[in-house]
C-alpha positions as CSV (number, residue, x, y, z in Angstrom):
1,M,118.5,60.8,77.3
2,E,117.9,63.4,80.0
3,L,114.8,65.7,78.6
4,V,116.3,69.1,80.6
5,S,119.6,69.4,81.7
6,F,120.9,70.8,84.7
7,E,122.5,73.7,82.8
8,W,119.0,74.4,81.6
9,W,117.3,74.7,85.2
10,S,120.6,76.9,85.9
11,M,119.6,79.3,83.2
12,I,115.8,79.6,84.2
13,V,117.0,80.0,87.7
14,R,119.5,82.7,86.9
15,W,116.5,84.4,84.8
16,L,114.4,84.2,87.6
17,H,116.7,85.7,90.2
18,I,117.3,88.4,87.8
19,F,113.8,89.3,87.1
20,S,112.6,88.8,90.5
21,G,115.8,91.4,91.5
22,I,114.6,93.9,88.9
23,M,111.4,93.8,90.3
24,W,112.6,94.2,94.1
25,I,115.1,96.9,93.3
26,G,113.1,98.9,90.8
27,H,110.1,99.1,93.5
28,L,112.7,100.1,96.1
29,Y,113.8,103.0,93.7
30,Y,110.2,103.8,93.1
31,F,109.4,104.1,96.4
32,N,112.5,106.6,97.2
33,F,112.8,108.5,94.4
34,T,109.1,108.8,93.1
35,Q,106.3,108.3,95.5
36,T,107.9,109.4,98.5
37,P,109.4,112.6,97.4
38,M,105.7,113.2,95.2
39,M,103.2,112.4,98.2
40,P,103.6,115.8,99.8
41,K,102.9,117.5,96.3
42,I,99.7,115.3,95.9
43,P,96.1,117.2,97.1
44,A,94.8,115.6,100.3
45,E,92.0,114.4,98.6
46,Q,93.7,112.2,96.1
47,R,96.4,110.6,98.8
48,P,93.8,107.9,99.4
49,A,94.1,106.6,95.8
50,V,98.1,106.2,96.2
51,T,98.0,105.0,100.1
52,G,94.8,102.8,99.3
53,F,95.5,101.3,96.0
54,I,98.8,102.1,94.5
55,A,101.1,101.7,97.8
56,P,99.6,98.2,99.0
57,T,100.0,96.5,95.3
58,A,103.3,98.1,95.1
59,L,104.5,96.7,98.7
60,F,103.0,93.2,97.7
61,W,105.5,93.0,94.8
62,F,108.4,94.8,96.6
63,R,108.6,92.5,99.5
64,W,107.9,89.4,97.5
65,G,110.6,90.3,94.8
66,A,112.9,90.4,97.9
67,A,111.9,87.1,98.7
68,A,112.1,85.3,95.4
69,T,115.5,87.4,94.7
70,I,117.0,85.9,97.9
71,V,115.4,82.2,97.5
72,F,116.4,82.1,93.6
73,G,120.1,83.4,94.5
74,L,120.7,80.8,97.2
75,I,119.4,78.2,94.7
76,L,121.6,79.7,91.9
77,A,124.8,79.8,94.2
78,W,124.1,76.2,95.2
79,M,123.6,74.9,91.8
80,S,126.9,76.7,90.6
81,G,129.0,75.0,93.3
82,F,129.9,78.2,95.3
83,L,127.0,78.8,97.9
84,G,129.4,78.0,100.9
85,Q,132.6,79.7,99.6
86,A,130.3,82.9,98.9
87,V,128.6,82.8,102.3
88,A,131.9,82.7,103.8
89,L,133.1,85.6,101.7
90,G,136.1,83.4,100.1
91,I,137.6,83.4,103.1
92,G,139.9,80.2,102.9
93,S,139.7,79.8,99.3
94,H,141.3,83.4,98.7
95,D,139.0,83.5,95.7
96,K,138.2,87.2,95.2
97,R,135.3,86.1,93.0
98,F,133.6,84.2,95.9
99,A,134.4,87.5,98.1
100,A,132.4,89.5,95.5
101,I,129.3,87.5,95.3
102,G,129.5,87.0,98.9
103,I,129.6,90.7,99.9
104,G,126.5,91.0,97.5
105,M,124.7,88.0,98.8
106,W,125.2,89.3,102.3
107,L,123.9,93.1,101.5
108,G,121.0,91.4,99.6
109,F,120.1,89.6,102.7
110,I,120.5,92.4,105.3
111,M,118.2,94.5,102.6
112,F,115.6,91.2,102.9
113,L,115.7,91.7,106.4
114,N,115.1,95.4,106.4
115,V,112.2,94.8,104.0
116,W,110.3,91.8,105.9
117,V,111.4,92.9,109.6
118,I,111.4,96.6,109.6
119,I,109.7,98.3,106.6
120,W,106.9,96.1,105.9
121,P,105.6,96.1,109.7
122,N,105.8,99.7,110.0
123,Q,104.3,100.2,106.3
124,K,101.5,98.1,107.6
125,K,100.9,100.8,110.7
126,I,101.3,103.7,108.0
127,L,98.7,102.4,105.5
128,G,96.3,101.6,108.3
129,L,96.3,97.8,108.0
130,V,96.7,97.3,111.7
131,T,95.8,99.7,114.3
132,A,98.4,102.3,115.3
133,T,97.9,105.7,117.0
134,P,98.7,108.9,114.8
135,E,101.9,109.1,116.9
136,E,102.8,105.2,115.8
137,R,102.2,106.0,112.7
138,T,104.3,109.1,112.4
139,R,107.0,107.2,114.0
140,S,106.5,104.1,111.6
141,A,106.7,106.5,108.9
142,R,110.2,107.6,109.8
143,I,111.6,104.3,110.6
144,A,110.3,102.7,107.3
145,G,111.6,105.5,105.6
146,L,115.0,105.5,107.2
147,A,115.2,101.6,106.2
148,S,114.0,102.1,102.9
149,R,117.0,104.7,102.3
150,V,119.6,102.3,104.0
151,N,118.4,99.8,101.3
152,V,119.1,102.2,98.5
153,M,122.5,103.0,99.8
154,L,123.3,99.2,100.2
155,S,121.7,98.5,96.7
156,I,124.7,100.0,95.0
157,P,127.6,97.7,96.5
158,M,125.2,94.9,96.6
159,L,124.5,95.4,92.8
160,Y,128.2,95.6,92.1
161,G,129.2,92.6,94.3
162,M,126.5,90.5,92.3
163,V,128.0,91.1,89.1
164,A,131.8,91.7,90.0
165,N,132.5,88.1,90.1
166,H,132.0,88.0,86.4
167,F,135.0,90.7,86.4
168,Y,137.5,88.5,87.7
169,A,139.1,85.2,85.8
């Protein structure tokens, strides 16, 4: 007798995918709708508390939430038997469910790359975790901010694509 069924593992992976996705997108929205707009309003003497304590911790959960979401999503797609069809956007199978989930997956992957390749390296300069001149820090803030806003814009169609496959029978 099998102690833990394949369906049980699928349920656990799905839960982890959803949880890590909420962690990731929640932090994305926190940075873009709360922290960034509020920073100019925070008195200068209090800003080090944000940049020295809150931001590094939030960025940790933000980037690892992104990584976990991608990993668990790929595992879930594989376990569900549609990884290849979703990555191919349903081309060849003419299945709109695979197209929808595939678009969500590709947008999520682009967002993941934004987090790890653009946002995080620039945030390290902004937070002083790596040496940077004041000009480099200013430039990094602009680049990281733009990449983060792109992720906000991509998050809406990405989230729709991730759930839209449930709308098609």
